[in-house]
mmCIF file as Biopython writes it, N, C-alpha, C and O atoms, coordinates in Angstrom:
data_model
#
loop_
_atom_site.group_PDB
_atom_site.id
_atom_site.type_symbol
_atom_site.label_atom_id
_atom_site.label_alt_id
_atom_site.label_comp_id
_atom_site.label_asym_id
_atom_site.label_entity_id
_atom_site.label_seq_id
_atom_site.pdbx_PDB_ins_code
_atom_site.Cartn_x
_atom_site.Cartn_y
_atom_site.Cartn_z
_atom_site.occupancy
_atom_site.B_iso_or_equiv
_atom_site.auth_seq_id
_atom_site.auth_asym_id
_atom_site.pdbx_PDB_model_num
ATOM 1   N N  . MET A ? 1  ? -22.826 11.807  21.620  1.0 0.0 1  A 1 
ATOM 2   C CA . MET A ? 1  ? -22.023 11.592  20.442  1.0 0.0 1  A 1 
ATOM 3   C C  . MET A ? 1  ? -22.324 10.208  19.878  1.0 0.0 1  A 1 
ATOM 4   O O  . MET A ? 1  ? -22.420 9.233   20.623  1.0 0.0 1  A 1 
ATOM 5   N N  . ILE A ? 2  ? -22.470 10.132  18.572  1.0 0.0 2  A 1 
ATOM 6   C CA . ILE A ? 2  ? -22.774 8.873   17.911  1.0 0.0 2  A 1 
ATOM 7   C C  . ILE A ? 2  ? -21.482 8.271   17.376  1.0 0.0 2  A 1 
ATOM 8   O O  . ILE A ? 2  ? -20.700 8.956   16.717  1.0 0.0 2  A 1 
ATOM 9   N N  . GLY A ? 3  ? -21.258 6.987   17.659  1.0 0.0 3  A 1 
ATOM 10  C CA . GLY A ? 3  ? -20.059 6.301   17.184  1.0 0.0 3  A 1 
ATOM 11  C C  . GLY A ? 3  ? -20.245 5.754   15.776  1.0 0.0 3  A 1 
ATOM 12  O O  . GLY A ? 3  ? -21.336 5.816   15.211  1.0 0.0 3  A 1 
ATOM 13  N N  . SER A ? 4  ? -19.183 5.228   15.229  1.0 0.0 4  A 1 
ATOM 14  C CA . SER A ? 4  ? -19.229 4.614   13.901  1.0 0.0 4  A 1 
ATOM 15  C C  . SER A ? 4  ? -19.905 3.254   13.990  1.0 0.0 4  A 1 
ATOM 16  O O  . SER A ? 4  ? -19.728 2.542   14.978  1.0 0.0 4  A 1 
ATOM 17  N N  . PRO A ? 5  ? -20.678 2.883   12.970  1.0 0.0 5  A 1 
ATOM 18  C CA . PRO A ? 5  ? -21.270 1.547   12.969  1.0 0.0 5  A 1 
ATOM 19  C C  . PRO A ? 5  ? -20.175 0.480   12.985  1.0 0.0 5  A 1 
ATOM 20  O O  . PRO A ? 5  ? -19.078 0.691   12.469  1.0 0.0 5  A 1 
ATOM 21  N N  . ARG A ? 6  ? -20.488 -0.648  13.575  1.0 0.0 6  A 1 
ATOM 22  C CA . ARG A ? 6  ? -19.500 -1.718  13.731  1.0 0.0 6  A 1 
ATOM 23  C C  . ARG A ? 6  ? -18.925 -2.180  12.391  1.0 0.0 6  A 1 
ATOM 24  O O  . ARG A ? 6  ? -17.713 -2.362  12.275  1.0 0.0 6  A 1 
ATOM 25  N N  . TYR A ? 7  ? -19.771 -2.374  11.382  1.0 0.0 7  A 1 
ATOM 26  C CA . TYR A ? 7  ? -19.269 -2.852  10.089  1.0 0.0 7  A 1 
ATOM 27  C C  . TYR A ? 7  ? -18.255 -1.877  9.496   1.0 0.0 7  A 1 
ATOM 28  O O  . TYR A ? 7  ? -17.331 -2.301  8.801   1.0 0.0 7  A 1 
ATOM 29  N N  . TRP A ? 8  ? -18.409 -0.586  9.756   1.0 0.0 8  A 1 
ATOM 30  C CA . TRP A ? 8  ? -17.482 0.434   9.261   1.0 0.0 8  A 1 
ATOM 31  C C  . TRP A ? 8  ? -16.147 0.339   9.996   1.0 0.0 8  A 1 
ATOM 32  O O  . TRP A ? 8  ? -15.088 0.460   9.380   1.0 0.0 8  A 1 
ATOM 33  N N  . ARG A ? 9  ? -16.192 0.124   11.302  1.0 0.0 9  A 1 
ATOM 34  C CA . ARG A ? 9  ? -14.973 0.055   12.109  1.0 0.0 9  A 1 
ATOM 35  C C  . ARG A ? 9  ? -14.156 -1.192  11.827  1.0 0.0 9  A 1 
ATOM 36  O O  . ARG A ? 9  ? -12.945 -1.189  12.052  1.0 0.0 9  A 1 
ATOM 37  N N  . GLU A ? 10 ? -14.777 -2.257  11.340  1.0 0.0 10 A 1 
ATOM 38  C CA . GLU A ? 10 ? -14.078 -3.517  11.121  1.0 0.0 10 A 1 
ATOM 39  C C  . GLU A ? 10 ? -13.367 -3.601  9.773   1.0 0.0 10 A 1 
ATOM 40  O O  . GLU A ? 10 ? -12.718 -4.608  9.487   1.0 0.0 10 A 1 
ATOM 41  N N  . ILE A ? 11 ? -13.473 -2.587  8.953   1.0 0.0 11 A 1 
ATOM 42  C CA . ILE A ? 11 ? -12.768 -2.561  7.669   1.0 0.0 11 A 1 
ATOM 43  C C  . ILE A ? 11 ? -11.414 -1.903  7.908   1.0 0.0 11 A 1 
ATOM 44  O O  . ILE A ? 11 ? -11.361 -0.700  8.160   1.0 0.0 11 A 1 
ATOM 45  N N  . PRO A ? 12 ? -10.300 -2.671  7.834   1.0 0.0 12 A 1 
ATOM 46  C CA . PRO A ? 12 ? -8.977  -2.150  8.205   1.0 0.0 12 A 1 
ATOM 47  C C  . PRO A ? 12 ? -8.552  -0.903  7.442   1.0 0.0 12 A 1 
ATOM 48  O O  . PRO A ? 12 ? -7.911  -0.024  8.018   1.0 0.0 12 A 1 
ATOM 49  N N  . GLN A ? 13 ? -8.893  -0.804  6.161   1.0 0.0 13 A 1 
ATOM 50  C CA . GLN A ? 13 ? -8.459  0.328   5.364   1.0 0.0 13 A 1 
ATOM 51  C C  . GLN A ? 13 ? -9.088  1.647   5.804   1.0 0.0 13 A 1 
ATOM 52  O O  . GLN A ? 13 ? -8.614  2.710   5.403   1.0 0.0 13 A 1 
ATOM 53  N N  . ARG A ? 14 ? -10.118 1.608   6.598   1.0 0.0 14 A 1 
ATOM 54  C CA . ARG A ? 14 ? -10.772 2.835   7.049   1.0 0.0 14 A 1 
ATOM 55  C C  . ARG A ? 14 ? -9.891  3.638   8.004   1.0 0.0 14 A 1 
ATOM 56  O O  . ARG A ? 14 ? -9.994  4.864   8.054   1.0 0.0 14 A 1 
ATOM 57  N N  . TYR A ? 15 ? -9.031  2.964   8.756   1.0 0.0 15 A 1 
ATOM 58  C CA . TYR A ? 15 ? -8.263  3.642   9.792   1.0 0.0 15 A 1 
ATOM 59  C C  . TYR A ? 15 ? -6.758  3.592   9.584   1.0 0.0 15 A 1 
ATOM 60  O O  . TYR A ? 15 ? -6.007  4.119   10.405  1.0 0.0 15 A 1 
ATOM 61  N N  . ARG A ? 16 ? -6.306  2.971   8.507   1.0 0.0 16 A 1 
ATOM 62  C CA . ARG A ? 16 ? -4.884  2.989   8.169   1.0 0.0 16 A 1 
ATOM 63  C C  . ARG A ? 16 ? -4.756  2.822   6.661   1.0 0.0 16 A 1 
ATOM 64  O O  . ARG A ? 16 ? -5.621  2.244   6.004   1.0 0.0 16 A 1 
ATOM 65  N N  . TYR A ? 17 ? -3.664  3.339   6.138   1.0 0.0 17 A 1 
ATOM 66  C CA . TYR A ? 17 ? -3.426  3.233   4.701   1.0 0.0 17 A 1 
ATOM 67  C C  . TYR A ? 17 ? -2.777  1.892   4.396   1.0 0.0 17 A 1 
ATOM 68  O O  . TYR A ? 17 ? -1.654  1.632   4.826   1.0 0.0 17 A 1 
ATOM 69  N N  . GLU A ? 18 ? -3.472  1.046   3.662   1.0 0.0 18 A 1 
ATOM 70  C CA . GLU A ? 18 ? -2.928  -0.243  3.259   1.0 0.0 18 A 1 
ATOM 71  C C  . GLU A ? 18 ? -2.754  -0.249  1.750   1.0 0.0 18 A 1 
ATOM 72  O O  . GLU A ? 18 ? -3.651  0.140   1.003   1.0 0.0 18 A 1 
ATOM 73  N N  . ALA A ? 19 ? -1.599  -0.692  1.322   1.0 0.0 19 A 1 
ATOM 74  C CA . ALA A ? 19 ? -1.289  -0.770  -0.097  1.0 0.0 19 A 1 
ATOM 75  C C  . ALA A ? 19 ? -0.909  -2.200  -0.439  1.0 0.0 19 A 1 
ATOM 76  O O  . ALA A ? 19 ? -0.757  -3.045  0.443   1.0 0.0 19 A 1 
ATOM 77  N N  . ALA A ? 20 ? -0.760  -2.458  -1.720  1.0 0.0 20 A 1 
ATOM 78  C CA . ALA A ? 20 ? -0.330  -3.773  -2.188  1.0 0.0 20 A 1 
ATOM 79  C C  . ALA A ? 20 ? 1.088   -3.651  -2.730  1.0 0.0 20 A 1 
ATOM 80  O O  . ALA A ? 20 ? 1.367   -2.780  -3.554  1.0 0.0 20 A 1 
ATOM 81  N N  . ARG A ? 21 ? 1.985   -4.524  -2.268  1.0 0.0 21 A 1 
ATOM 82  C CA . ARG A ? 21 ? 3.360   -4.574  -2.780  1.0 0.0 21 A 1 
ATOM 83  C C  . ARG A ? 21 ? 3.481   -5.818  -3.655  1.0 0.0 21 A 1 
ATOM 84  O O  . ARG A ? 21 ? 3.206   -6.936  -3.217  1.0 0.0 21 A 1 
ATOM 85  N N  . CYS A ? 22 ? 3.899   -5.599  -4.900  1.0 0.0 22 A 1 
ATOM 86  C CA . CYS A ? 22 ? 4.069   -6.707  -5.841  1.0 0.0 22 A 1 
ATOM 87  C C  . CYS A ? 22 ? 5.186   -7.618  -5.336  1.0 0.0 22 A 1 
ATOM 88  O O  . CYS A ? 22 ? 6.273   -7.144  -5.008  1.0 0.0 22 A 1 
ATOM 89  N N  . ARG A ? 23 ? 4.927   -8.905  -5.274  1.0 0.0 23 A 1 
ATOM 90  C CA . ARG A ? 23 ? 5.947   -9.854  -4.809  1.0 0.0 23 A 1 
ATOM 91  C C  . ARG A ? 23 ? 7.023   -10.098 -5.862  1.0 0.0 23 A 1 
ATOM 92  O O  . ARG A ? 23 ? 8.112   -10.568 -5.534  1.0 0.0 23 A 1 
ATOM 93  N N  . ASN A ? 24 ? 6.735   -9.787  -7.103  1.0 0.0 24 A 1 
ATOM 94  C CA . ASN A ? 24 ? 7.693   -10.014 -8.179  1.0 0.0 24 A 1 
ATOM 95  C C  . ASN A ? 24 ? 8.709   -8.872  -8.290  1.0 0.0 24 A 1 
ATOM 96  O O  . ASN A ? 24 ? 9.912   -9.126  -8.352  1.0 0.0 24 A 1 
ATOM 97  N N  . CYS A ? 25 ? 8.241   -7.612  -8.315  1.0 0.0 25 A 1 
ATOM 98  C CA . CYS A ? 25 ? 9.151   -6.485  -8.539  1.0 0.0 25 A 1 
ATOM 99  C C  . CYS A ? 25 ? 9.225   -5.500  -7.374  1.0 0.0 25 A 1 
ATOM 100 O O  . CYS A ? 25 ? 10.119  -4.654  -7.352  1.0 0.0 25 A 1 
ATOM 101 N N  . GLY A ? 26 ? 8.309   -5.586  -6.404  1.0 0.0 26 A 1 
ATOM 102 C CA . GLY A ? 26 ? 8.356   -4.722  -5.236  1.0 0.0 26 A 1 
ATOM 103 C C  . GLY A ? 26 ? 7.624   -3.400  -5.371  1.0 0.0 26 A 1 
ATOM 104 O O  . GLY A ? 26 ? 7.602   -2.618  -4.421  1.0 0.0 26 A 1 
ATOM 105 N N  . LYS A ? 27 ? 7.019   -3.124  -6.527  1.0 0.0 27 A 1 
ATOM 106 C CA . LYS A ? 27 ? 6.291   -1.863  -6.717  1.0 0.0 27 A 1 
ATOM 107 C C  . LYS A ? 27 ? 5.099   -1.815  -5.771  1.0 0.0 27 A 1 
ATOM 108 O O  . LYS A ? 27 ? 4.393   -2.808  -5.592  1.0 0.0 27 A 1 
ATOM 109 N N  . ILE A ? 28 ? 4.882   -0.647  -5.166  1.0 0.0 28 A 1 
ATOM 110 C CA . ILE A ? 28 ? 3.771   -0.452  -4.237  1.0 0.0 28 A 1 
ATOM 111 C C  . ILE A ? 28 ? 2.634   0.246   -4.967  1.0 0.0 28 A 1 
ATOM 112 O O  . ILE A ? 28 ? 2.842   1.241   -5.661  1.0 0.0 28 A 1 
ATOM 113 N N  . HIS A ? 29 ? 1.422   -0.292  -4.801  1.0 0.0 29 A 1 
ATOM 114 C CA . HIS A ? 29 ? 0.234   0.270   -5.440  1.0 0.0 29 A 1 
ATOM 115 C C  . HIS A ? 29 ? -0.752  0.731   -4.373  1.0 0.0 29 A 1 
ATOM 116 O O  . HIS A ? 29 ? -1.132  -0.036  -3.488  1.0 0.0 29 A 1 
ATOM 117 N N  . PHE A ? 30 ? -1.160  1.993   -4.471  1.0 0.0 30 A 1 
ATOM 118 C CA . PHE A ? 30 ? -2.224  2.513   -3.617  1.0 0.0 30 A 1 
ATOM 119 C C  . PHE A ? 30 ? -3.145  3.339   -4.494  1.0 0.0 30 A 1 
ATOM 120 O O  . PHE A ? 30 ? -2.713  4.316   -5.106  1.0 0.0 30 A 1 
ATOM 121 N N  . PRO A ? 31 ? -4.402  2.958   -4.560  1.0 0.0 31 A 1 
ATOM 122 C CA . PRO A ? 31 ? -5.022  1.820   -3.897  1.0 0.0 31 A 1 
ATOM 123 C C  . PRO A ? 31 ? -4.555  0.496   -4.508  1.0 0.0 31 A 1 
ATOM 124 O O  . PRO A ? 31 ? -4.022  0.468   -5.617  1.0 0.0 31 A 1 
ATOM 125 N N  . PRO A ? 32 ? -4.762  -0.602  -3.770  1.0 0.0 32 A 1 
ATOM 126 C CA . PRO A ? 32 ? -4.334  -1.913  -4.255  1.0 0.0 32 A 1 
ATOM 127 C C  . PRO A ? 32 ? -4.944  -2.244  -5.620  1.0 0.0 32 A 1 
ATOM 128 O O  . PRO A ? 32 ? -6.052  -1.818  -5.942  1.0 0.0 32 A 1 
ATOM 129 N N  . ARG A ? 33 ? -4.197  -3.010  -6.409  1.0 0.0 33 A 1 
ATOM 130 C CA . ARG A ? 33 ? -4.631  -3.410  -7.747  1.0 0.0 33 A 1 
ATOM 131 C C  . ARG A ? 33 ? -4.605  -4.929  -7.865  1.0 0.0 33 A 1 
ATOM 132 O O  . ARG A ? 33 ? -4.071  -5.624  -7.001  1.0 0.0 33 A 1 
ATOM 133 N N  . ASP A ? 34 ? -5.187  -5.428  -8.942  1.0 0.0 34 A 1 
ATOM 134 C CA . ASP A ? 34 ? -5.169  -6.864  -9.220  1.0 0.0 34 A 1 
ATOM 135 C C  . ASP A ? 34 ? -3.951  -7.273  -10.037 1.0 0.0 34 A 1 
ATOM 136 O O  . ASP A ? 34 ? -3.487  -8.409  -9.943  1.0 0.0 34 A 1 
ATOM 137 N N  . VAL A ? 35 ? -3.427  -6.329  -10.853 1.0 0.0 35 A 1 
ATOM 138 C CA . VAL A ? 35 ? -2.285  -6.600  -11.720 1.0 0.0 35 A 1 
ATOM 139 C C  . VAL A ? 35 ? -1.271  -5.474  -11.547 1.0 0.0 35 A 1 
ATOM 140 O O  . VAL A ? 35 ? -1.642  -4.300  -11.558 1.0 0.0 35 A 1 
ATOM 141 N N  . CYS A ? 36 ? -0.002  -5.818  -11.387 1.0 0.0 36 A 1 
ATOM 142 C CA . CYS A ? 36 ? 1.061   -4.829  -11.229 1.0 0.0 36 A 1 
ATOM 143 C C  . CYS A ? 36 ? 1.260   -4.070  -12.541 1.0 0.0 36 A 1 
ATOM 144 O O  . CYS A ? 36 ? 1.357   -4.682  -13.605 1.0 0.0 36 A 1 
ATOM 145 N N  . SER A ? 37 ? 1.322   -2.753  -12.467 1.0 0.0 37 A 1 
ATOM 146 C CA . SER A ? 37 ? 1.507   -1.938  -13.670 1.0 0.0 37 A 1 
ATOM 147 C C  . SER A ? 37 ? 2.944   -1.982  -14.181 1.0 0.0 37 A 1 
ATOM 148 O O  . SER A ? 37 ? 3.196   -1.615  -15.329 1.0 0.0 37 A 1 
ATOM 149 N N  . ALA A ? 38 ? 3.884   -2.421  -13.358 1.0 0.0 38 A 1 
ATOM 150 C CA . ALA A ? 38 ? 5.291   -2.455  -13.764 1.0 0.0 38 A 1 
ATOM 151 C C  . ALA A ? 38 ? 5.679   -3.777  -14.428 1.0 0.0 38 A 1 
ATOM 152 O O  . ALA A ? 38 ? 6.369   -3.785  -15.448 1.0 0.0 38 A 1 
ATOM 153 N N  . CYS A ? 39 ? 5.231   -4.900  -13.842 1.0 0.0 39 A 1 
ATOM 154 C CA . CYS A ? 39 ? 5.698   -6.199  -14.352 1.0 0.0 39 A 1 
ATOM 155 C C  . CYS A ? 39 ? 4.564   -7.154  -14.712 1.0 0.0 39 A 1 
ATOM 156 O O  . CYS A ? 39 ? 4.811   -8.280  -15.145 1.0 0.0 39 A 1 
ATOM 157 N N  . ARG A ? 40 ? 3.328   -6.709  -14.534 1.0 0.0 40 A 1 
ATOM 158 C CA . ARG A ? 40 ? 2.144   -7.541  -14.804 1.0 0.0 40 A 1 
ATOM 159 C C  . ARG A ? 40 ? 2.005   -8.719  -13.848 1.0 0.0 40 A 1 
ATOM 160 O O  . ARG A ? 40 ? 1.292   -9.680  -14.140 1.0 0.0 40 A 1 
ATOM 161 N N  . GLY A ? 41 ? 2.683   -8.647  -12.711 1.0 0.0 41 A 1 
ATOM 162 C CA . GLY A ? 41 ? 2.556   -9.689  -11.704 1.0 0.0 41 A 1 
ATOM 163 C C  . GLY A ? 41 ? 1.171   -9.686  -11.078 1.0 0.0 41 A 1 
ATOM 164 O O  . GLY A ? 41 ? 0.477   -8.670  -11.097 1.0 0.0 41 A 1 
ATOM 165 N N  . ARG A ? 42 ? 0.773   -10.814 -10.529 1.0 0.0 42 A 1 
ATOM 166 C CA . ARG A ? 42 ? -0.552  -10.940 -9.923  1.0 0.0 42 A 1 
ATOM 167 C C  . ARG A ? 42 ? -0.502  -11.361 -8.457  1.0 0.0 42 A 1 
ATOM 168 O O  . ARG A ? 42 ? -1.541  -11.602 -7.844  1.0 0.0 42 A 1 
ATOM 169 N N  . GLU A ? 43 ? 0.695   -11.449 -7.899  1.0 0.0 43 A 1 
ATOM 170 C CA . GLU A ? 43 ? 0.823   -11.821 -6.491  1.0 0.0 43 A 1 
ATOM 171 C C  . GLU A ? 43 ? 1.263   -10.598 -5.700  1.0 0.0 43 A 1 
ATOM 172 O O  . GLU A ? 43 ? 2.266   -9.963  -6.022  1.0 0.0 43 A 1 
ATOM 173 N N  . PHE A ? 44 ? 0.498   -10.276 -4.658  1.0 0.0 44 A 1 
ATOM 174 C CA . PHE A ? 44 ? 0.760   -9.096  -3.847  1.0 0.0 44 A 1 
ATOM 175 C C  . PHE A ? 44 ? 0.760   -9.453  -2.374  1.0 0.0 44 A 1 
ATOM 176 O O  . PHE A ? 44 ? 0.169   -10.451 -1.963  1.0 0.0 44 A 1 
ATOM 177 N N  . GLU A ? 45 ? 1.424   -8.631  -1.588  1.0 0.0 45 A 1 
ATOM 178 C CA . GLU A ? 45 ? 1.336   -8.721  -0.134  1.0 0.0 45 A 1 
ATOM 179 C C  . GLU A ? 45 ? 0.871   -7.359  0.359   1.0 0.0 45 A 1 
ATOM 180 O O  . GLU A ? 45 ? 1.169   -6.332  -0.252  1.0 0.0 45 A 1 
ATOM 181 N N  . THR A ? 46 ? 0.150   -7.356  1.452   1.0 0.0 46 A 1 
ATOM 182 C CA . THR A ? 46 ? -0.354  -6.116  2.022   1.0 0.0 46 A 1 
ATOM 183 C C  . THR A ? 46 ? 0.745   -5.431  2.812   1.0 0.0 46 A 1 
ATOM 184 O O  . THR A ? 46 ? 1.471   -6.075  3.569   1.0 0.0 46 A 1 
ATOM 185 N N  . THR A ? 47 ? 0.863   -4.128  2.635   1.0 0.0 47 A 1 
ATOM 186 C CA . THR A ? 47 ? 1.835   -3.340  3.383   1.0 0.0 47 A 1 
ATOM 187 C C  . THR A ? 47 ? 1.136   -2.095  3.914   1.0 0.0 47 A 1 
ATOM 188 O O  . THR A ? 47 ? 0.276   -1.531  3.237   1.0 0.0 47 A 1 
ATOM 189 N N  . THR A ? 48 ? 1.493   -1.668  5.105   1.0 0.0 48 A 1 
ATOM 190 C CA . THR A ? 48 ? 0.905   -0.484  5.716   1.0 0.0 48 A 1 
ATOM 191 C C  . THR A ? 48 ? 1.773   0.722   5.400   1.0 0.0 48 A 1 
ATOM 192 O O  . THR A ? 48 ? 2.990   0.685   5.583   1.0 0.0 48 A 1 
ATOM 193 N N  . LEU A ? 49 ? 1.146   1.788   4.927   1.0 0.0 49 A 1 
ATOM 194 C CA . LEU A ? 49 ? 1.860   3.013   4.590   1.0 0.0 49 A 1 
ATOM 195 C C  . LEU A ? 49 ? 1.919   3.943   5.796   1.0 0.0 49 A 1 
ATOM 196 O O  . LEU A ? 49 ? 1.152   3.789   6.747   1.0 0.0 49 A 1 
ATOM 197 N N  . ALA A ? 50 ? 2.828   4.901   5.752   1.0 0.0 50 A 1 
ATOM 198 C CA . ALA A ? 50 ? 2.965   5.883   6.829   1.0 0.0 50 A 1 
ATOM 199 C C  . ALA A ? 50 ? 1.701   6.737   6.923   1.0 0.0 50 A 1 
ATOM 200 O O  . ALA A ? 50 ? 1.008   6.938   5.925   1.0 0.0 50 A 1 
ATOM 201 N N  . GLN A ? 51 ? 1.410   7.225   8.097   1.0 0.0 51 A 1 
ATOM 202 C CA . GLN A ? 51 ? 0.230   8.057   8.306   1.0 0.0 51 A 1 
ATOM 203 C C  . GLN A ? 51 ? 0.397   9.462   7.740   1.0 0.0 51 A 1 
ATOM 204 O O  . GLN A ? 51 ? -0.592  10.154  7.498   1.0 0.0 51 A 1 
ATOM 205 N N  . GLN A ? 52 ? 1.644   9.889   7.526   1.0 0.0 52 A 1 
ATOM 206 C CA . GLN A ? 52 ? 1.907   11.233  7.006   1.0 0.0 52 A 1 
ATOM 207 C C  . GLN A ? 52 ? 2.697   11.141  5.715   1.0 0.0 52 A 1 
ATOM 208 O O  . GLN A ? 52 ? 3.546   10.265  5.551   1.0 0.0 52 A 1 
ATOM 209 N N  . GLY A ? 53 ? 2.411   12.049  4.805   1.0 0.0 53 A 1 
ATOM 210 C CA . GLY A ? 53 ? 3.147   12.109  3.550   1.0 0.0 53 A 1 
ATOM 211 C C  . GLY A ? 53 ? 4.389   12.965  3.688   1.0 0.0 53 A 1 
ATOM 212 O O  . GLY A ? 53 ? 4.704   13.460  4.770   1.0 0.0 53 A 1 
ATOM 213 N N  . THR A ? 54 ? 5.084   13.130  2.590   1.0 0.0 54 A 1 
ATOM 214 C CA . THR A ? 54 ? 6.302   13.941  2.611   1.0 0.0 54 A 1 
ATOM 215 C C  . THR A ? 54 ? 6.029   15.335  2.119   1.0 0.0 54 A 1 
ATOM 216 O O  . THR A ? 54 ? 6.941   16.160  2.067   1.0 0.0 54 A 1 
#
């Protein structure tokens, strides 16, 4: 069995869902964005999403 290349395994988004939460209004963007669509904020924090949807 062939494993994944190291560079692929070291990218966090490959194995978990990471989104950006706007620090100004709290809106969550997936995939992450540079500008918040709700308030036009530009400061985000990374948040991990659940592995399963609803």
